[in-house]
C-alpha positions in Angstrom: 7.7 -14.2 36.1 9.4 -15.6 33.0 9.4 -13.8 29.6 8.9 -16.2 26.7 7.5 -16.6 23.2 3.8 -17.3 23.0 4.2 -21.1 22.3 6.5 -21.5 25.3 4.3 -19.4 27.5 1.2 -21.6 26.8 3.2 -24.8 27.1 4.1 -23.8 30.7 0.4 -24.4 31.4 0.4 -27.6 29.3 -1.8 -25.9 26.7 -1.1 -26.2 23.0 -2.1 -23.4 20.7 -4.1 -24.4 17.6 -2.0 -22.0 15.5 0.9 -20.0 16.9 0.4 -17.2 14.4 -3.2 -16.3 15.5 -4.3 -18.3 18.6 -4.5 -16.3 21.8 -6.3 -18.9 23.9 -6.1 -22.6 24.4 -7.5 -25.3 26.7 -5.6 -27.5 29.1 -6.3 -31.2 29.6 -8.0 -30.4 32.9 -10.5 -28.1 31.3 -8.9 -24.8 32.2 -8.5 -22.0 29.7 -5.2 -20.2 29.1 -5.5 -16.7 27.6 -3.1 -14.1 26.3 -4.2 -10.6 27.3 -2.6 -7.3 26.5 -0.9 -5.6 29.4 -2.3 -2.2 28.4 -5.8 -3.6 28.8 -5.6 -3.8 32.6 -8.2 -1.9 34.6 -8.7 -0.9 38.2 -10.5 -3.8 39.9 -11.2 -5.0 43.4 -8.3 -4.8 45.9 -6.0 -7.8 45.5 -7.1 -8.5 42.0 -5.7 -8.0 38.5 -8.4 -7.3 35.9 -8.3 -7.0 32.1 -11.1 -5.7 29.9 -11.5 -5.1 26.1 -13.7 -5.7 23.2 -13.3 -8.6 20.8 -14.7 -6.3 18.1 -11.4 -4.4 18.1 -9.7 -7.1 16.0 -10.6 -9.8 13.4 -9.4 -13.1 12.0 -9.5 -16.8 13.0 -7.9 -16.1 16.4 -10.7 -13.8 17.2 -13.3 -16.4 16.3 -11.5 -19.0 18.5 -11.1 -16.5 21.3 -14.9 -15.6 21.3 -15.8 -19.3 21.3 -13.4 -20.1 24.2 -14.5 -17.0 26.3 -18.2 -17.9 25.9 -17.5 -21.5 26.9 -15.4 -20.6 30.0 -17.9 -17.9 31.0 -20.7 -20.4 30.9 -18.8 -23.2 32.7 -17.0 -21.1 35.2 -13.8 -23.1 34.6 -10.5 -21.6 35.8 -8.5 -19.2 33.5 -4.7 -18.9 33.4 -2.9 -15.8 32.3 -0.3 -15.0 29.7 0.4 -11.3 29.5 1.4 -9.8 26.2 3.4 -6.5 26.2 4.3 -4.3 23.3 5.7 -0.8 22.7 3.3 -0.5 19.7 0.1 -0.1 21.6 -1.5 2.2 19.0 -1.1 -0.5 16.3 -2.8 -3.0 18.6 -5.7 -0.6 19.3 -6.1 0.1 15.6 -6.8 -3.6 15.1 -3.7 -4.4 13.1 -2.5 -8.0 12.7 -0.8 -8.5 16.1 1.2 -11.4 14.7 3.3 -8.7 12.9 3.7 -6.6 16.1 6.8 -7.1 18.3 5.8 -8.3 21.7 6.9 -10.3 24.7 4.9 -12.7 26.9 5.0 -13.2 30.6 3.2 -16.0 32.5 1.5 -15.5 35.8 1.3 -18.9 37.3 0.7 -17.3 40.7 -2.8 -16.2 39.6 -6.0 -17.9 38.6 -8.9 -16.1 37.1 -12.4 -16.2 35.7 -14.5 -14.3 33.1 -16.6 -11.8 35.0 -18.1 -10.0 32.0 -19.0 -11.3 28.6 -21.7 -10.1 26.2 -20.5 -11.7 23.0 -18.1 -8.7 22.3 -17.0 -7.0 25.5 -15.2 -9.1 28.1 -13.5 -8.7 31.5 -11.2 -11.2 33.3 -10.5 -11.1 37.1 -7.4 -12.8 38.5 -6.5 -13.5 42.1 -3.7 -15.3 43.9 -3.9 -19.0 43.2 
């Protein structure tokens, strides 16, 4: 697992962020979605899986709008999802919905995993990743 900036993390999947200040998801040329998910939003899932769950209502801005559109599209299509994990020491600020572009964080790619959206209701979501 390599630790990178967000732009470099997404480029490892050949995905280009629309805006490096607020985008947290981007499409690849093959129709896969790459998402950045907070490490502290992992949840217990099925054995042999890595799951993340949260609510898009927790934060706002153009990145949120783009994320919701992308999650809805990948949920409907069933296209593969690739993972970038965001980690921060300032979890309380993230959970308070602060502008995450101003919060110190590191990104890790997990090219050994491939996932899908298993829950989406327009606000709440869950992703499940398994070995590729």
